N, C-alpha and C positions, 0 to 999 in steps of 0.2 A: 504494500500500500504506500504509494509515493506521498509526497508532502501534502500540506493542507490545501484543500480545493480552493481554486481562485475565487469562486463565488463568495467565499467567507472573508477574503482579504479585508474589505472595508470594516468588518466587525472586529478585526484584530489589529487595527491601526493604532498609532499613538493617541493618547487622550487629547493631546494638544491639537490634533487635526479637527476636533469638534469646535463649533462656534462658541465663543465666549469662554473657552478654557485656556487660560494662560499657564505658565510654568508653576505659579503658586497654587492654583486650584488643582493642577495635575498632581501636586504632592499631597493635597488634602484627601482626594478621592480614595486612595488605597486604604485610608482609615475606615471606610465603610465597605471595604472589600471590592473596590472598583479599580481595575488596572487597565482595562481596555473598553472600547465601546460596547462589546458584547455583554460585559458585566452590568452596564447600565440597563440593558434590556431586561435583565433578570432581577433588577433591584426594583421591586414593585412598590407602588404607593401603599402606605399602611392605613391611611384614612383620607377623607375628602372634606373639603370646605364647600358648603353649599353657597354658591354665588348667584343663585337665581334672583332676579330683581324683585323687590317688593314695591308697592305703591307708596307706602309711608312706614315710618318706624314706630308710629303710634301703636301701642299695644304689644310691641315686640319685647321679649324678655331681655333684661340686661345680660351681657356676656355673649349674646348671639352675634354671629357675623352677618351683617346686612349689606345688601347692594341696592342702592336707591338713586333715582334721578332727582337732581336738585337744581334750584336756581341760586346763584351766588348773590347775597344781599349786602354784606359789609365786612370790612377788615378792621381788626383791632390789634395793632402791632404790640409787641412786648413792651411793658412800661419800663422795666429795668432788667438788668442781667439776671438770668436764672428763672425769670417768669416766662410763660409761653405766649406765643402769638395766637390770636383766635380769629377764625373766619366764620361768620354766621351764614348758613345756607338754609333753604326751605324746601321741603318736599311737598306733596299735595296737601298735607294736613297739619304739619307742625314744623317749627324751627329746629335746626340741629347746629350745635357748635362744633367746629373742627379745631382741634388743639394741636399746635406744632411747637416743639421745643427747638431752640437753636436754628430756626428757619430764617434764611435771608429774605428780607421783605420783597425784593424785586422777583425772587423765585416764586413766592406765594402769589404775587400779583399776576405773573405770567401763567401760573398753573390754574388760578381761580379768578379770572377777570370778573369784576362786579357786573351783574346784569346778564351773564352768560349761563348756559345750562351745562352741567357736568354730571357724570355718573360716579358716585362715591361707593367704595366697598371697604368695610373694616369692622372692627369689633365695637358694638354699641354699649355705652355705659350711661348711667344717669347720675347727675350731680345736682343736688338741690332740686330734684324733679325735672331738670333740664337735660334733654338728650344730648349726648356728646360722643364724638369718635376721636380718639387720640391717634395721631399719625395714621391716616387711612392707608390700607395696603395698596389701593388703586385709586387714581383720579383719572378718569377717562373722558375724552370728548365723545359725543354720540357716535361719531364715525369709527372710534376705536372699540366700541362695545362688543362687536361681533368677535373680536380676538380673545375676549375674556371667557374661559371655559365656565359653563354653568356649575360644574362640579370640579373644583380645582384639586388635583391630586396632591397629597402630602407625603414627602419622601423622608427616609431616615437621613439625618444630618450629622455633621461633626463640627467642632468649633471652627468658625471661619467660613463655613459653607452655608449659603442661604438657600431657602426654597426657590427663590427666583433663579439662582445660578443652576441649581439642580434641575429645575424644570427645563431650562435652556439646554443643558447638557443632554438630558434624556431626549429632547426633541431632535437634537443633532444626531444622536444614535439612531433614533427611529427613522430618520431620513435615509439611513444606510441599510435598512432592513431589506435583504434580498427575498425574492419569491423562491422558496425551496420546494423540491418535489416532496410528496407526502411519504412519511415513514410509518405512520400508524396504520394498523390493519383497517381497511375501509369499512368493514361491517361494524367494528368496535366504534369507529369514529361516528358512523351514522347513528348507531344505537345511543351513544352518549350526547349526540347533538353538538359535537365540538367543532369550532371553526378551524380553518387552515392555520398553519403556524404564524405566518406574517400577520394575518388578521387578528389572531389571538394576542400577539405581542402588542399591536396597536390598541386593541380594545382594553387590555389589562392596564394600559397607561392612560386611558381616557374613561374612567369609571363614570357611570351615569347615576350614581347614588350608592348607598351603603351596600346594597345587594351585590354590586359588582366587585366588592372587596372580599366577599365570602369565598372560602376555599372551594365551594361547590359551584361558583359562577363558571359558566362554560369555558371562558377564555383562561381563567386561572387554573381550572381543573385540567385543561389540556396541557398547559405549560408544566404543571406539577407532574402530569403523567410522562411528559417528555423526559424529565429528570430521572424519574423512577425507571423508565424504560431504558435509558442510557446506562444506568447503574446495573440493571438486571441483564442487559445485553453483554456488558463487560463480564459479569460473573458467569453468564451462560457460556461465553467464549472460553473463560478459564476452565470451567467444568468440562467443556468439550475437549479442550487440549489435554486435560488430565485423562479423560476417558479414552482419548485416541491413543495415549501411550498404552501399549498393550498390557493387559493384566494377565494373571495366570489363573487358570481354573483351579480353585482350592475347594475340593468337594470331599467332605468327610463321610464316614459311615453312620455317624450318629450314635455309635455304641458307647463312647466315653461319656457323652452328654447324658445318655440314658442312665448310666451308672450313677452319675452325680445327682440327677433329679430323683432317682430312687432312694438316695441316701438322705434326702432332705426331709425334715419333719412336716413340711407344708408343700402345697402345690404352687407353682408359679402363677402369677396373675395373668389374665388374658392379654394385658398390654405387654408383659414380659415375653410371653410366648410369641406374640405377633412381631415384636421388635427383633427377637432372636431369628425368626424365620426370614424377615426382610434382610437382615445382615448376612445370614448364611447364603441366601439366594444371590446377593451381590457378590459374595466371595466365590461362588460357584460359576459366575459368568466369566467371560474372557476379557471384560473391561475392568480397569482398576476401580476399586471401591473408594469413595470419599463420602463417608456418612457421618452425620451428627446424631448422637444418641442423647436426647434431651429429656431429663426426668427431674421431678421435684425431689427435694430432700427425702430420703428414705423410700424412694419408689423402686429400689432394687436394681440400679444400673449395673452394679458390680457382677451380679449373677449373669445378666445378659451378656456382659463383656466376656465373662469367663467361658460361657457356652461358645462364643465366637472363637476365643483362643483355642478351645478344645477342637473346634472344626479345623483349625490350622494344623494342630498336632495329628489329628486323625488322617489328614491328607499327607502325612509324612513331613510336615514342615515345622516351623517354630513360630512362637508369638511373643510379643513384648507388651507389657503394660507400663506406661510412663506416667509418673506423678510429678507435680511441680516441686515438692519438697521431700527431704529425706524422711521426715516424720511420716508423711503420707505413704511413701514407698514402703516403709517398714510395716505400716498399718495394713496396706493392701496385702502385703506378704502374709501377715497374721490371718487376715480375713479369708485368704484363698487357700491356706495350708490344708485345711480340712477337706475342701472341695478337690484339691489336687490329689490328696491321699485317696479319696473315694474313686478317682479316675485312674489312679496308679500312674500319674504323670509327674516327672521331676520338675520342681519349681524352685527357682533361686532368686535372691535379691542382689542387685549390684548398685552401689552408690559410690560417691566420691570417697567414702571412708574405707572402702576395701583396698588394702595395701598388700604388697609383698606376695608371699607364696599363696595366700588365700585367693588373692585376685588372679594370680597366674593360673591357678587350678580352675577357677570359674571360666576364665577366657578359653582355656583349652577345651573344657567341656561344652562351651557354647559353639566353638568352631567345629567340634566333632559331632555336634547334634545330640549329645547326651542330655543336655538341658532342653526340655520341651518349651517351658514358659519362663520368661525372665521378667522380674519386676524391677524397676529402677527409676532414676531421675534422668535429667539430660545427659548424665555421665555415660549412658549406654550408647550415645552417638559419638564417642570419641574415636579418633583415627585408628587406635590399635585394637578395636573391638570388631571381631568378625563372627558372623553367624554361619551355621552350616546351610540353612535354608529358611530365611526369614520371610514369612508369608503375611503376617498381620501385625500392625502397630496400633495399640489402643492408647490414646492420649487422654489423661484425666484433667478436667478443669480447663477447658479450651481457652477462656479469655486471658489466661496467663501467657498463651502463645498467640502470635499474630498470623495473618494470612501468609506472610513471608516465611515464617518458620514452618508452616504447614507444607509449603512447597519443598523445603529442604529435606523434610523427614522422609519423603518417599525415596530419597536417593540411596538409603542404606541397603535395602534388599532389592533384588530384581523385581520390579513391578509389584511392590508391596501394597497390600490393601491398607487403608487407614480408617480407623473408627475413632471419632472424637467424642468424649463424654462431657457433658456439662450439667452441673446440679443447679445452675442458675436458670430458672424458667425465664425464657426471653419471650416477650410478646411477639406474635407472628410477624408483624411488619419489620421489627428489628432483626429477627432471626433471618428474614429474607435479605435484608440489606447487608447483613454481616456474613451470613453463611450461604448466600444464594448459589455459591459454587458447589455446594454439597447437597446430598439428599438427607432428609431428616426423618428420624424415628422418634416418636414421643411416648414416654411412659406416663400415662395420666391416671394410673390407679395406685393406691397404696397397698402393699402386701398385707395379708390378713395378720391380725395380732398387733399391728402398730396402734398404740393407744393415742387418742388425741392429747395434746399438751394444753393444760389450762394456762391461759395467759392473763396476767394482771398488771395494771399500771399503778405505780406508787410514786408519790412525790418524795424527794430525797430527804425530807425531814423524818421519814419513817425507816431510815436505815437501821437504827437500833432494834426495831421490831424484826427486821429481816434477819439480823444477826442472831436474835433470840430463836427465831424459827429454824435457822441453820443448826444452832446448838442442839436443838431437839432432834432434828432429822439425822444428824451425825450419830447421836446416841442410839438411834434406831438402825444404824448400819448403812445409811444412805450417803451418796456422794453428790457434790455440787460443783458447778463452774461459777466463777465470779469474773465477768469480763469488764475490763476498764478501757477507757478510750486512749490513754497515752502511757508512754513508758516511764518518763520521769517528770518530776515537778517542773513546770515551766512558769516563770513569773507572769508571762503574758496570758496564759490560758488557765482558767480555774478548773480544769478537768482533773479529777482525782487520778494521781498516777498509780500504776500497778504496784510500784515499790511501796508507796505509802499504805495502800489498801492491804497489801500483803502483811506489813508490820502490824497494822491495826487488827486484822483478823487473827494473826498468830497470838497476839496478846489476849484476844477474846476467847479463842477456841483451843489454844494449846500449841506449844512449839511445833510438835511433829505432825499436827493435823493439816497444815496448810502448805501447798506447794506454789511455785511461781514459774510461769513461762512467758517470755516475751521476745521480741525480735532481736534484742541486742545480746542475748546469751549465745555462747558457742553451741554448735550442733550437739556436742556431747552433753553439755549442761541441759539443753532442751530435752534431749532424749531421756536423760536420767529423771528429770522432773515428770515427763510424760509417763515413763515406765513406773514410777512410784505411784502415780495416780491410777494407772491402768490396773496395777496389782493391788490397789486399795490401801497402800501404806499411807498415802495422804488422802484426806477426805474431801478437802476443798482445793480446787486448782484456780489460783488467781492468774488471769491471762489477758494479754491484748488479743487482737483478732487473729493471731496465728492459729487459733483453734477453729476458725470459721469453717475451714474446708475439711470435710471427711473424717474428723476424729471420731472414733467409735468406742465408747465406754458404756456398755449396757446398764451398769449399776448406777450411773450418774442420772439422777432424776430431777435435779433442780438447776435451773439456769438463771443467774442473776446478771442483768445487763445494766451497768451503771451509765448515767447520762445517755439513755437510749435515744434521746432526741437528736444526738449528734451523729447517729449512724444512718446509713441508707436503708430503705425498706428491704432490699434484697439481702443485705448483710444481716439485718435483724432476723429475717426469715431463716437464713442459713444457720445462724447461731442457735435459734430456737430448735432447729432440727438436730442439734447435738444431743438433746434429751428425748425421752419417749422411745428409747430403743430397747428397753428391757420390759420386765413384767410389771414394774411398779408404776403407780400413777405419777405423772410428771407435771411440773409447773415451770413456767417461765415468768420471772418477775422483771418488768421493765421499769427501772427507776429513772425519773426525769427531774430536771430542775425547773420549777415553775418560775415565771409564767410561760406556758407553751405558746408558740406562734400558732396561727390558724392552720398552716400546713403541717406543722409539727404534730398538732393534735389529730389532724386528719390521718396522718401516716400511722401514728400509734394505734388509732382506732381501727384502721383497716386490719392491722395485725391481730388486734384482739378479737375481731369478728371472723377472721378467715384463716384457714390453714392451707388454702389452695394457692400454691406458689404462682400459678399462672394468673389467677385473679389479682394477686398481690403485685405481680410484675406489670400487668396492664394499668393498675392504679398508680404504680410508681412512675410509669411512663407519662401518665396524664398529669401527675403532680410535678415531676422534675424535668420532663423533656428527654429526648433521646440522647443528646450529647452527655449530659450529666450522668445518665443512668449507668453507662458503662465506661464513663470517663473517656471523653472523645479522643484524648491524646493517644491512649493505647488501644482504643476499640477498633481502629481500622474502619470506623463508620464513615461513610461519605457525608460531606456537609451539603445539604440541599438548600438552595436559595428560595425556591418557591414551594416545593412539596413539604408537607407537614406530616411526619411519620405517625404522630399521635392520632391525627384526625383523618388521615387518608390511607390507613393500613389496607383497606379494601383494594385501593388502586394498585398497591405494591404487589398484591397477589396476582392481579390481572396482568401487570407488567411482566411478572416472572413467566407466566404461562405463554404470554405473547412472544417474549424474547426466545424462549426455548422452541416454540413452534416455528418461528421465523428461521432459526438456525437448522431446524430439522428439515424444512423444505428447501432452504437455500443456504447450504453450509458455508459457501465462501462469499455470501452477500453480493451476488453478481446480477440478480434480477433487478427490475426497476426499483422495487421497494427496498431491496438489499442495498443498492447503491445510495438511495436516499438515506438509509440508516447509517451508512458509512459517513456521509456528510454530517449527519446529526452527531455521531460520535466525535468527530473533529470539533464541531461547534461546542459540544458539552465538555471538551477537554478531557475525554476519556483516553488518556495516553496508553494506559495499560491494555485497553481493548485493541487499540490500533496496533500495538506491538504484537498482540496475540494473533491478530488477523494476518500480519506480515509473516509470522511463524506458520500459521495455519495454511 
């Protein structure tokens, strides 16, 4: 795919090529994300000013912007410095005072000659019952009136950038809009009643009222769809390129999986069975698998992943399960040991801590194929590690890896299949924007026997009661987590540090009863603290959020989260999922510092009312928006200028199926619609897609 199509050149010119944009303004515009004329087209107005003329200002509310025809009656120049000049004008029914500060007299006389008619537009105020407009926005002769839009668009600004300038710049960019061939599926466009692209851009910048600013207005919906379609076409191209890379058919007999399932005291849920079947079917095809296994806390992802790993072993290959941290790798190891024994498969763990002879022995056994399943951290992808026949890589907790790392992973084994697990329920629209290059399996049922966790909200003046409650629970043999927001006392932030809380609880509950784990401990210290808690030697574990992911201590039935209002919804839901894993009734106590903000209260209320991670995630998205929810910096989420992932999630799903269908019918985008889509990718600056097309 050669360079940018010529038809788009005018949209990618320098900003200074636009009328009214000098060097100074050209430096201001990037602050609102505008670097070229195309960016102005996608910077849509966020509100409108109604400039439709009225007969008289009588009866109009103060603070309203009015446009009215008047006759100029008299001038009253400023009497002394610092006082305003006044011009009295009259509409059909009443007098209006126009107020000007620092205005030169001759300028006022020229603008508003006594006895002539003018049209004035500005904000109406009343002073001592007298209507007045301070510094009108517009003073027009009747010949100039047709140039004033009835609804004036209002754009985002930055210091030094005025609406007038912005309006001029946008009009300059609109004059450069080319007529482009259509890339949207014709039946979809007809069904939605969307305008052509150029018409949509013009209409979006000339709203005829508030309705035209709604995300559902045809012009805006079309432009939003274009963004989502460009994003999904890029991901569909990435997915196609992955799938084009030949996979290997990994088809097991199912015998080992049957042994494991027979050894379990419960039957898998319908969702687990369905997900396992989808994954094994992908592995058995000759295309490479790239699948996301999305499940709520405690939905039983590990069992599904293990059944997939057994599929690799049954076919004569090997499998790897990768965790983001050593604690989690060791925990997976513990969780899987019983299952591996039931299947008679050799399972080993490899982390950065394996040294010397022990490490050499494991590497030899991996290379010879004696180890069937390996559990580890990123350490398993170092240069000196060789597998005999690696078929499947399972990655736990996806969002700690990015799209780029996903690409590297496949390089270890020949045509390795990849399964990514995430315990963070992601709303469907975000899942598509982030993982549209993958196929998705969802676990939406809880395994039998998982008890609901009782959730309570307490203000922080009730901490002494909570400690007394803990003392009683410990005496009954129960265990608890106490999560703190920060590691050490900081002057600036009044969040209780884990260190302080640890000392306080030790004093209250006894020296040996309380452990501490946080991000600044060495791996050995962390492991020792965790091991003591798992073994029940310590009864309360004070921790920062290092325990958020995956830790499994069935005897722990109380979760205390201090300053709960400072955590994100998804994090709180993850933390709560650490309890309720055993047979005891579990509680989660969220301690907050009053007064709570309105959103803070809404977030904590959602958690108290629901244990459904997907509902919580949708709510989180509505409250915080997409970027914050997964931390835009590391989320790999595209930034959309027009599309709104919270409110237009339905459009995203349509864009995905549309993009995949187009590539199915026209793999190298050479049809009329395909060529139009290429131009659209250039316009939307989807460089990744353009590279993939060149490769494809």
